[in-house]
C-alpha positions as a printed Julia matrix, in Angstrom:
689×3 Matrix{Float64}:
   0.19   0.12   -0.03
   2.85   1.9     1.32
   4.38   1.81   -2.83
   1.33   2.57   -4.3
   0.51   6.06   -1.59
   3.82   7.73   -2.0
   3.85   7.93   -5.57
  -0.1    8.83   -5.8
   0.7   11.71   -3.2
   4.07  13.12   -5.25
   1.17  13.52   -8.15
  -0.96  15.49   -5.99
   1.86  17.72   -4.58
   3.14  18.12   -8.59
  -0.7   18.83   -9.91
  -1.03  21.28   -7.07
   2.56  23.48   -7.57
   1.79  23.49  -11.74
  -1.52  25.11  -11.24
  -2.13  28.29  -12.43
  -3.97  30.94  -11.29
  -5.56  31.85  -14.29
  -4.46  35.59  -14.81
  -1.26  34.76  -16.89
  -2.28  36.19  -19.73
  -3.16  39.48  -18.85
  -1.36  43.04  -19.79
  -2.42  45.56  -17.23
  -1.29  48.48  -19.37
  -3.91  47.51  -22.11
  -7.67  47.54  -22.02
  -9.97  44.83  -23.09
 -13.11  44.35  -24.98
 -15.18  41.98  -23.49
 -18.01  40.16  -25.14
 -19.66  36.22  -24.63
 -20.06  33.43  -26.93
 -23.0   30.69  -25.9
 -22.8   28.31  -29.46
 -19.95  26.87  -31.29
 -19.77  28.97  -34.43
 -18.28  31.11  -36.92
 -17.92  35.03  -35.71
 -17.66  38.14  -36.88
 -17.23  41.56  -35.09
 -17.96  44.13  -38.31
 -16.29  47.61  -38.57
 -19.0   49.38  -37.51
 -18.72  47.61  -33.77
 -15.61  48.3   -33.65
 -16.11  51.67  -34.28
 -18.7   52.12  -31.35
 -16.24  50.88  -28.75
 -13.25  53.37  -29.83
 -11.51  51.15  -31.76
 -12.52  52.22  -35.93
  -8.78  53.29  -36.22
  -7.02  50.53  -34.84
  -4.65  48.68  -37.44
  -5.81  45.4   -38.7
  -2.75  43.85  -37.61
  -3.1   45.12  -34.6
  -5.56  43.21  -32.82
  -5.5   40.06  -30.77
  -8.57  37.93  -28.83
  -8.22  35.66  -26.16
 -10.62  33.03  -24.05
  -9.56  31.02  -21.12
  -5.93  32.03  -21.15
  -5.62  31.3   -24.77
  -4.63  33.51  -27.62
  -7.46  32.78  -30.51
  -6.66  32.95  -34.18
  -8.26  35.64  -36.05
  -8.8   36.49  -39.56
  -9.19  39.82  -40.5
 -10.61  41.04  -43.92
  -7.65  43.57  -44.53
  -4.41  41.66  -43.25
  -3.13  45.49  -42.46
  -3.87  48.88  -42.05
  -7.08  50.54  -40.89
 -10.62  48.55  -41.8
 -13.49  50.09  -43.97
 -16.78  50.11  -43.38
 -17.16  46.63  -44.86
 -14.35  45.03  -42.91
 -14.53  42.79  -40.31
 -12.98  40.36  -37.92
 -13.61  36.22  -38.08
 -12.77  34.02  -35.86
 -14.34  30.56  -34.62
 -16.06  30.59  -31.63
 -16.59  28.07  -29.17
 -19.51  28.1   -26.39
 -18.1   26.99  -22.51
 -17.42  23.87  -21.75
 -16.08  21.58  -18.65
 -12.37  22.33  -18.71
 -11.79  25.22  -17.44
 -13.62  23.12  -14.45
 -11.03  20.79  -14.47
  -8.82  22.46  -11.37
 -11.98  22.47   -9.26
 -11.57  18.54   -8.83
  -9.49  16.84   -5.45
  -8.15  14.5    -8.4
  -8.0   15.45  -11.82
  -8.93  12.03  -12.72
 -12.32  12.17  -11.25
 -13.77  14.47  -14.18
 -15.85  12.0   -16.3
 -16.93  14.83  -19.01
 -15.72  17.88  -20.04
 -18.03  18.65  -22.19
 -20.8   20.53  -20.61
 -19.56  23.31  -17.76
 -20.82  23.34  -14.51
 -21.48  27.04  -14.05
 -22.65  27.91  -17.68
 -22.68  27.67  -21.23
 -21.85  31.25  -21.86
 -18.21  31.85  -22.57
 -16.19  34.99  -22.39
 -13.67  36.56  -24.93
 -11.67  39.74  -24.45
  -9.88  41.37  -27.71
  -7.11  44.09  -26.95
  -4.69  45.49  -29.11
  -0.97  44.8   -29.35
   0.99  46.43  -31.89
   4.38  43.99  -30.92
   3.33  41.67  -34.01
   2.5   38.49  -31.93
  -0.87  38.27  -32.86
  -2.22  35.07  -34.11
  -3.8   35.14  -37.16
  -5.7   32.9   -39.89
  -3.24  33.92  -42.97
  -4.75  33.86  -46.58
  -3.01  30.86  -48.1
  -2.68  29.29  -51.47
  -4.57  26.39  -52.3
  -2.03  25.17  -54.68
  -4.26  22.59  -57.44
  -2.98  20.55  -58.87
  -1.37  18.42  -57.01
   0.97  15.27  -57.5
  -0.17  14.54  -53.88
  -2.6   11.33  -53.14
  -6.0   12.0   -51.8
  -5.52  11.3   -47.86
  -8.13   7.94  -47.45
  -9.29   8.81  -44.57
  -8.86  11.28  -40.75
  -9.4    9.53  -37.55
 -12.67  11.31  -36.37
 -14.95  11.11  -32.93
 -18.16  11.31  -32.58
 -20.23  10.62  -28.82
 -23.06  11.3   -26.71
 -22.26  13.62  -23.87
 -24.89  13.68  -21.29
 -26.76  16.48  -19.65
 -29.7   14.8   -18.13
 -28.84  15.21  -15.03
 -26.24  16.12  -11.84
 -24.66  13.61  -10.82
 -23.59  14.48   -6.89
 -20.48  12.01   -6.78
 -19.05  10.06   -3.98
 -21.68   9.6    -1.36
 -20.9    7.9     2.1
 -24.31   6.46    3.26
 -25.25   7.1     6.42
 -28.85   6.17    6.43
 -29.04   8.95    3.67
 -26.84   9.84    1.27
 -24.51  12.87    2.57
 -22.59  13.87   -0.66
 -18.74  15.87   -0.17
 -18.48  19.42   -1.35
 -14.94  18.26   -3.37
 -15.96  17.62   -6.92
 -15.27  14.22   -7.48
 -16.13  10.79   -8.36
 -17.68  11.89  -11.75
 -19.45  14.48  -10.42
 -21.06  16.83  -13.16
 -23.65  15.9   -16.39
 -24.27  12.25  -16.44
 -26.62  10.24  -17.82
 -30.02   9.82  -15.99
 -30.16   6.94  -13.58
 -29.18   3.29  -15.26
 -31.32   0.85  -12.4
 -30.51  -2.87  -12.44
 -31.14  -4.69  -15.54
 -32.15  -1.21  -17.48
 -30.17  -0.71  -20.67
 -29.1    3.08  -22.19
 -28.93   2.79  -25.89
 -27.6    5.51  -27.9
 -27.23   5.56  -32.07
 -24.5    6.61  -34.44
 -25.26   6.89  -37.58
 -23.76   8.32  -40.98
 -20.57   7.61  -39.48
 -19.18   6.54  -43.21
 -16.28   4.66  -42.2
 -13.39   3.72  -43.99
 -12.13   0.33  -45.15
  -8.85   1.56  -46.2
  -6.17  -1.34  -44.79
  -4.52   1.03  -43.32
  -7.01   2.48  -41.09
  -6.5    1.27  -37.23
  -9.36  -0.54  -35.92
 -12.63   1.7   -33.98
 -12.12   2.19  -30.31
 -14.81   2.33  -27.32
 -14.55   5.31  -25.06
 -17.25   5.13  -21.88
 -17.17   7.23  -18.83
 -19.41   6.34  -16.16
 -19.85   6.17  -12.26
 -21.68   4.15   -9.63
 -24.72   6.05   -7.88
 -25.35   3.36   -5.12
 -23.36   0.98   -2.5
 -23.49  -1.99   -4.35
 -21.11  -4.26   -6.67
 -22.11  -4.28   -9.82
 -21.16  -4.89  -13.57
 -22.69  -3.3   -17.01
 -22.29  -5.29  -20.29
 -21.39  -2.7   -23.48
 -23.04  -3.97  -26.87
 -22.82  -2.35  -30.0
 -25.44  -3.28  -32.95
 -26.35  -6.63  -30.21
 -22.73  -7.91  -30.27
 -21.12  -7.88  -27.08
 -17.97  -6.34  -26.57
 -17.33  -6.14  -22.95
 -18.46  -6.61  -19.24
 -17.14  -4.05  -16.66
 -16.44  -3.99  -13.33
 -17.43  -1.16  -11.36
 -18.67  -1.35   -7.81
 -20.3    1.03   -5.24
 -19.05   4.96   -6.58
 -15.96   3.74   -8.2
 -15.95   5.54  -11.9
 -14.4    3.86  -14.66
 -13.22   5.1   -18.26
 -13.34   2.2   -20.58
 -11.39   1.89  -23.58
 -12.72  -1.5   -25.9
 -11.54  -1.94  -28.9
 -13.99  -2.9   -31.44
 -13.99  -4.83  -35.35
 -14.73  -2.51  -38.16
 -17.27  -4.71  -39.23
 -19.23  -3.64  -36.37
 -19.67  -0.69  -37.99
 -19.32  -0.55  -41.82
 -23.1   -0.32  -42.48
 -22.48   3.33  -40.8
 -24.33   2.66  -37.9
 -23.67   2.18  -34.64
 -26.05   0.91  -31.92
 -24.66   1.31  -28.42
 -26.1   -0.59  -25.75
 -24.92  -0.17  -21.95
 -27.02  -2.67  -19.63
 -26.61  -2.45  -16.06
 -25.99  -6.16  -14.05
 -25.73  -5.43  -11.01
 -27.74  -7.94   -8.59
 -29.22  -5.44   -6.4
 -32.56  -4.36   -7.52
 -32.05  -0.63   -5.87
 -28.8    0.03   -8.18
 -28.22   2.64  -10.09
 -25.32   3.56  -12.3
 -25.02   7.19  -14.83
 -23.0    7.16  -18.12
 -20.9   10.36  -18.62
 -20.09  10.67  -22.19
 -19.82   7.34  -25.1
 -17.56   8.08  -27.59
 -16.6    5.94  -30.89
 -13.16   7.17  -32.45
 -12.84   5.36  -35.96
 -11.22   6.33  -39.5
 -13.43   8.52  -41.5
 -13.61   8.4   -45.11
 -13.22  12.38  -46.45
 -17.54  12.39  -46.07
 -18.55  15.42  -43.74
 -22.49  13.96  -43.79
 -24.26  17.53  -45.33
 -23.03  19.97  -42.2
 -22.22  23.41  -43.62
 -19.56  23.24  -40.49
 -17.21  20.38  -39.99
 -14.06  20.34  -37.59
 -11.26  17.16  -38.13
  -7.99  16.72  -37.19
  -4.86  15.6   -39.44
  -1.29  14.12  -38.11
   2.03  15.97  -38.66
   3.15  15.54  -42.68
   6.2   16.72  -44.12
   4.66  16.5   -47.43
   1.42  18.05  -46.88
  -2.13  17.04  -47.94
  -4.34  16.51  -50.64
  -8.47  15.88  -49.66
 -11.23  15.32  -51.52
 -14.09  16.11  -49.48
 -17.89  15.13  -50.34
 -21.09  15.82  -48.69
 -20.6   19.2   -47.16
 -23.07  21.94  -47.41
 -21.52  24.34  -48.96
 -24.09  26.99  -50.87
 -23.16  28.6   -53.78
 -20.1   29.94  -52.66
 -16.92  28.53  -52.33
 -16.28  26.52  -48.24
 -12.63  27.72  -46.3
 -10.97  25.13  -44.4
  -9.24  27.05  -41.66
  -5.95  25.39  -40.43
  -6.8   26.94  -37.12
  -3.07  25.21  -35.39
  -0.7   26.69  -37.88
  -2.61  30.06  -38.8
  -3.3   29.29  -42.81
  -6.83  30.12  -44.37
  -7.71  28.09  -47.46
 -10.1   28.92  -50.16
 -11.28  25.29  -51.2
 -11.95  24.65  -54.67
 -15.43  23.22  -56.04
 -14.67  23.31  -59.65
 -15.23  19.32  -59.54
 -18.9   20.48  -57.65
 -19.71  18.4   -55.33
 -16.04  17.32  -54.62
 -14.05  20.04  -52.47
 -10.58  19.81  -53.19
  -8.08  21.62  -50.73
  -4.05  21.27  -51.05
  -2.79  21.77  -47.45
   0.87  23.18  -47.09
   3.39  20.7   -45.05
   3.34  20.54  -40.99
   5.22  19.6   -38.63
   2.46  18.78  -35.77
  -0.95  17.59  -35.83
  -3.42  19.85  -37.03
  -7.04  20.8   -36.16
  -8.69  21.52  -39.26
 -11.98  23.37  -39.52
 -14.0   23.52  -42.71
 -16.93  26.43  -43.11
 -19.4   27.72  -45.64
 -19.14  30.82  -46.48
 -22.86  31.4   -47.2
 -23.45  35.06  -46.0
 -26.38  34.05  -43.75
 -23.6   31.61  -41.58
 -21.53  33.93  -39.53
 -22.91  35.16  -36.49
 -22.64  38.45  -35.34
 -21.02  40.1   -32.19
 -22.69  43.16  -31.65
 -21.36  45.07  -28.32
 -18.57  45.0   -26.56
 -18.13  45.93  -22.9
 -15.07  47.94  -21.9
 -12.67  46.19  -19.23
  -9.82  47.85  -17.84
  -8.34  45.49  -14.66
  -6.62  46.35  -11.9
  -3.23  45.62  -10.95
  -3.76  43.82   -7.51
   0.18  43.16   -7.5
   0.72  46.53   -6.86
   1.39  47.55   -2.92
  -1.08  50.25   -2.78
  -3.41  46.82   -3.58
  -3.07  44.93   -1.39
  -4.34  44.0     1.7
  -3.97  41.54    4.79
  -8.14  41.2     5.08
  -9.52  40.36    1.95
 -13.31  41.81    1.76
 -14.98  40.42   -1.9
 -18.14  42.08   -2.53
 -20.39  42.63   -5.51
 -20.66  46.21   -7.06
 -24.72  45.88   -5.99
 -23.85  45.89   -2.02
 -21.82  49.26   -2.18
 -24.31  51.36   -1.84
 -26.9   51.58    1.14
 -30.48  54.04    2.01
 -29.38  57.85    2.99
 -26.33  57.82    0.81
 -24.2   55.35    2.76
 -21.79  53.04    1.68
 -21.54  50.25    4.07
 -18.79  47.89    2.57
 -16.49  51.13    2.54
 -17.91  52.0     6.09
 -17.29  48.11    7.27
 -13.6   48.32    5.39
 -13.17  51.38    7.95
 -13.92  50.08   10.65
 -11.8   46.82   10.43
  -8.9   49.12    9.67
  -9.28  51.28   12.7
  -7.68  50.25   15.94
 -11.27  49.1    17.86
 -11.66  46.9    14.64
  -8.83  45.29   14.67
  -6.06  47.28   13.01
  -5.88  45.22    9.99
  -5.42  46.97    6.09
  -8.32  45.83    4.76
  -9.64  46.35    1.12
 -12.24  45.63   -0.83
 -12.24  43.03   -4.49
 -14.95  43.24   -6.74
 -16.25  39.89   -7.53
 -16.92  40.92  -11.06
 -12.73  41.77  -11.49
 -12.22  38.56  -10.1
 -14.31  36.92  -12.22
 -12.74  38.15  -15.23
  -8.76  38.24  -13.9
  -9.07  34.76  -12.12
 -11.91  32.78  -13.77
 -11.71  33.77  -17.6
 -14.83  36.18  -16.88
 -17.1   32.56  -16.52
 -20.17  34.05  -14.67
 -20.23  33.11  -10.52
 -17.13  30.69  -11.45
 -15.43  29.75   -8.09
 -12.06  29.2    -8.97
 -12.69  33.49   -9.7
 -12.4   34.01   -5.55
 -10.32  30.49   -4.7
  -7.53  31.71   -7.67
  -7.31  35.34   -6.04
  -7.16  34.11   -2.57
  -4.16  31.61   -3.45
  -2.26  34.33   -5.74
  -3.08  37.02   -3.23
  -1.39  34.84   -0.2
   1.89  34.04   -2.78
   1.81  37.21   -4.48
   1.3   40.21   -1.02
   4.19  41.45    0.79
   2.4   40.85    3.77
   0.61  37.75    4.7
  -2.74  37.41    4.12
  -4.88  36.87    7.39
  -8.45  37.15    6.67
 -10.86  36.69    3.93
 -14.46  38.09    4.36
 -17.05  37.54    0.91
 -19.68  39.5     1.43
 -22.89  38.54   -0.31
 -25.28  36.37   -0.77
 -23.79  32.84   -3.32
 -25.37  30.09   -4.67
 -24.65  26.31   -5.44
 -23.29  25.79   -9.09
 -26.59  23.98   -9.78
 -29.13  26.73   -8.79
 -26.68  29.25  -10.38
 -26.38  26.74  -13.66
 -29.99  25.9   -13.39
 -31.82  29.78  -12.96
 -29.62  32.02  -15.14
 -32.11  32.95  -17.3
 -34.19  33.75  -14.72
 -34.52  37.72  -14.07
 -34.23  37.25  -10.28
 -30.86  35.34  -10.46
 -28.6   39.0   -10.27
 -30.93  39.79   -7.4
 -29.67  36.54   -5.62
 -26.48  35.25   -6.43
 -23.92  37.85   -5.69
 -20.41  35.78   -4.67
 -19.92  32.39   -5.8
 -19.25  29.45   -3.39
 -17.64  25.77   -3.8
 -18.98  22.48   -4.18
 -22.45  21.04   -3.7
 -23.6   21.0    -0.88
 -21.79  24.24   -0.99
 -18.49  24.94    0.92
 -16.83  28.48    1.52
 -13.94  26.6     3.7
 -13.08  25.04   -0.14
 -12.52  28.4    -1.5
  -9.48  29.17    1.0
  -7.9   25.84    0.07
  -5.57  25.09   -2.35
  -6.39  22.63   -5.18
  -5.51  18.99   -4.93
  -6.24  16.59   -2.25
  -5.52  18.65    1.03
  -8.66  20.82    1.27
  -7.95  22.28    4.97
  -8.31  26.23    4.67
  -5.04  28.27    4.2
  -6.67  30.9     5.8
  -9.75  31.78    8.03
 -12.62  32.6     5.73
 -16.62  33.78    6.34
 -19.25  35.15    4.72
 -22.49  37.57    4.86
 -25.26  36.38    3.1
 -26.4   39.65    2.43
 -28.7   40.73   -0.73
 -28.7   44.73   -0.09
 -26.21  47.34    1.69
 -28.55  48.16    4.53
 -28.46  44.54    5.71
 -24.79  44.84    5.67
 -25.01  47.92    8.14
 -26.95  46.04   10.1
 -24.48  43.3    10.89
 -21.96  45.79   11.6
 -23.61  47.83   14.17
 -24.22  44.21   16.01
 -20.25  43.67   15.22
 -19.09  47.02   16.5
 -21.58  46.54   19.63
 -20.73  42.73   20.27
 -16.7   43.78   19.75
 -16.81  46.98   21.95
 -18.44  44.59   25.07
 -15.63  42.03   24.39
 -13.03  44.83   24.87
 -14.43  46.29   28.52
 -11.81  46.07   30.83
 -13.08  45.92   34.21
 -12.16  44.22   37.49
 -15.88  44.24   37.98
 -17.1   40.2    37.89
 -20.45  40.97   36.3
 -19.01  43.16   33.56
 -17.02  39.9    32.71
 -18.06  37.12   33.81
 -20.48  36.03   31.3
 -18.38  35.69   28.49
 -17.55  32.33   30.28
 -21.85  31.27   29.94
 -21.91  28.27   27.43
 -25.18  26.78   26.48
 -25.76  23.59   25.02
 -28.8   22.6    23.49
 -30.06  19.25   22.41
 -32.5   18.42   19.67
 -33.69  14.61   18.72
 -36.95  12.96   18.13
 -36.0    9.77   19.79
 -34.34   8.74   22.82
 -31.59   7.06   21.11
 -30.7    9.74   18.37
 -30.81  11.78   22.02
 -28.37   9.41   23.87
 -25.79   9.72   21.2
 -25.85  13.67   21.2
 -26.14  14.04   24.19
 -23.03  11.96   24.72
 -21.26  14.02   22.39
 -21.83  17.68   24.08
 -21.45  16.05   27.19
 -17.32  15.75   25.65
 -17.49  18.9    24.45
 -18.51  20.19   27.75
 -16.23  18.58   29.62
 -13.19  20.68   27.19
 -14.75  23.81   27.42
 -15.47  23.8    31.12
 -11.77  23.31   31.72
  -8.64  25.06   32.37
  -8.14  26.77   28.82
 -11.62  28.41   28.71
 -13.34  27.84   32.1
 -16.52  27.47   30.73
 -19.86  27.4    32.95
 -22.32  25.42   30.95
 -25.85  25.28   30.76
 -27.75  21.95   28.84
 -31.29  22.36   27.52
 -32.43  19.36   25.96
 -35.43  18.23   23.09
 -35.53  14.36   23.09
 -38.85  13.89   21.98
 -40.95  13.32   18.68
 -42.84  16.51   18.75
 -41.65  18.95   15.78
 -40.71  21.58   17.78
 -40.03  21.69   21.77
 -40.13  25.11   23.8
 -37.26  25.71   26.02
 -37.26  26.03   29.68
 -38.63  29.75   28.54
 -37.28  31.39   32.19
 -33.89  29.77   32.63
 -32.63  30.07   28.87
 -34.54  34.24   28.78
 -32.01  35.0    32.21
 -29.06  33.15   30.68
 -29.47  35.75   27.71
 -30.22  38.84   30.06
 -26.95  38.19   32.29
 -25.2   37.18   28.84
 -24.14  33.89   26.88
 -20.49  33.96   24.76
 -20.76  30.56   22.93
 -24.0   28.88   22.07
 -24.21  25.62   20.44
 -26.59  23.72   19.34
 -26.57  20.05   18.23
 -29.11  17.86   16.24
 -31.76  18.22   13.53
 -32.16  21.1    11.8
 -33.18  22.9     8.35
 -31.75  26.23    6.45
 -34.64  27.94    8.65
 -36.08  25.9    11.74
 -34.08  23.98   14.75
 -36.24  21.38   16.67
 -35.39  23.4    19.51
 -37.24  26.95   19.56
 -35.12  29.4    21.2
 -37.28  32.0    20.38
 -36.86  35.48   18.77
 -33.83  37.23   19.26
 -35.68  40.25   19.81
 -37.36  38.94   22.66
 -34.17  38.56   24.73
 -32.61  41.41   26.38
 -29.32  41.11   25.66
 -27.77  44.76   23.76
 -24.11  43.73   22.75
 -24.22  40.3    24.53
 -24.87  38.34   21.89
 -23.35  34.77   21.94
 -20.98  33.2    19.34
 -23.71  30.38   17.5
 -22.55  27.2    16.67
 -24.91  25.32   14.93
 -24.19  21.2    14.85
 -27.39  20.26   12.65
 -28.62  19.05    9.18
 -28.68  21.74    6.4
 -28.24  24.47    8.95
 -25.45  26.19    6.33
 -27.74  25.65    3.28
 -27.8   29.26    2.56
 -26.82  28.65   -0.93
 -30.23  28.46   -2.35
 -31.96  30.07   -5.58
 -35.0   31.44   -3.62
 -37.45  34.71   -4.3
 -38.81  34.58   -0.93
 -35.36  35.77    0.33
 -35.95  39.24   -1.85
 -38.82  39.68    0.92
 -37.34  38.06    4.14
 -34.52  36.53    5.63
 -35.74  32.97    5.63
 -32.73  31.37    7.08
 -31.6   30.91   10.6
 -27.73  32.12    9.37
């Protein structure tokens, strides 16, 4: 076991060290222009849009485009000089996928499907200008026909089914119910629906046009799947009725199965893939993340008007004769996205399309697109972005306040976030060096602009810890956040922006993991907390209460009654049966032994609810007197939800304890689950917190 564990830990360490912060692409001396892309396709930015953004006089050769920290090659309708009114920038745009989510996973191999983003389908691109001449281009390249080259007989193609039917929550601990980790793991993400015992999932891949050329490699089937129940299981894989493999995948394990198949299994041009769960457990469940068929294909593009494919390196170049492409009336264009070339295809021998590619020392990603005037999608607006260089000394702090622009202002012209920062910088507030950081800046700089991506916060905290000259001591998130499932599911709801301000991490949500490093170590590196507010006035209320609380704590007095209340500790137990009550009571007794010891010297009062009644009223007089005297710590252990406890502690307004507020430790199911989309929050503070 030790021989296996050591390389695993070394790999985990290398993985953490190799992580980027996602901001390496930014040049803080430049202005960027942000726009979004929600679907794959050919996009154009016309001269009129550039002029509206103030870029009308920028030479064509100076434009530069970025997506997810990578520069994107551009075609410009004029290669140099200022655009005319009919000129444009053209590029191949892609929707957001799951590749930026990979660093979220505790172990990278746990991501089983990177086709779909966990956050949003919308990707964000950043256009800028750069006069240094290092801008990627798709350069017009001569299609040198005729040629002595022999037509390529086939290319390697992948067809796949990438499931997006349900959220799979990953690994679960089964403790009477399924309890999931906040880490991203074991296939967490979009998958097929549950595949029950003896159930079969069938997918049909048609119009394959497989190649029977003698040099073609055998096809390969890839299936990524994972268990979703605590059962042993196997599943069968068939193609067109032929049994290809029986795969073992027990419990919550996952597999990335590579299954060789024969060309005869798909030479009809259709492959019917059937995956059957043959678990002996009647209550079993498994899910499939993706299924892919990789095979040699003829150069027939099956009637598409855009088609991506790849070719290996070739020192002699390649001659392609393509059929089955819907190009309309104009010759289509073939983009060599790897080498930055743009070929206009030959259609003299229509319907056969002919292209001669120049030699390449590397494998190439190629794209054929129609030039039909109605095909390109239009980018109609650009949002100017000027990034803040947080590495400058004036922008560094040791108390990081991360918030949203919508929360900066309160009623009566107040500035509650600024007021909180001012208090934390004061002697009464701890003499910190508090700084405010806007989440929209962090999303763009550390999360590639992807809305509500948790890496925007996690990467910034990591970067600040490793960049700022003074150690980061505290992180305070000011603004309600939503779990990624609700952020994604409700992304088109007009109320989402009123309830989702600062992202959190995972499902169930954990702000602690925002302050942890990627990889296996999930311990937060700095203290982190959240004020789950939705407007500035709620921040003001909180700040006033904090000031009262800390002023009471700071009182220096020789009179016992002025300070002894801080040693009052209240334990509250909420259970619905005697057995659970006994277990909770035993734990609380151990807690009491610790806090009564000399390190704290607490005086513990215990209140128990051990009946099946929905809620039990506390011993009101005794508890009221404790509140009146003052309580330093109150710990609840028992059943709860985000909105209720099984022990009625009364409305706080009914207690006369001005400034003597207890630290409330709430150990209950879903007590901290306030990361949900609920429009009732717009009218009321619906959760306990």
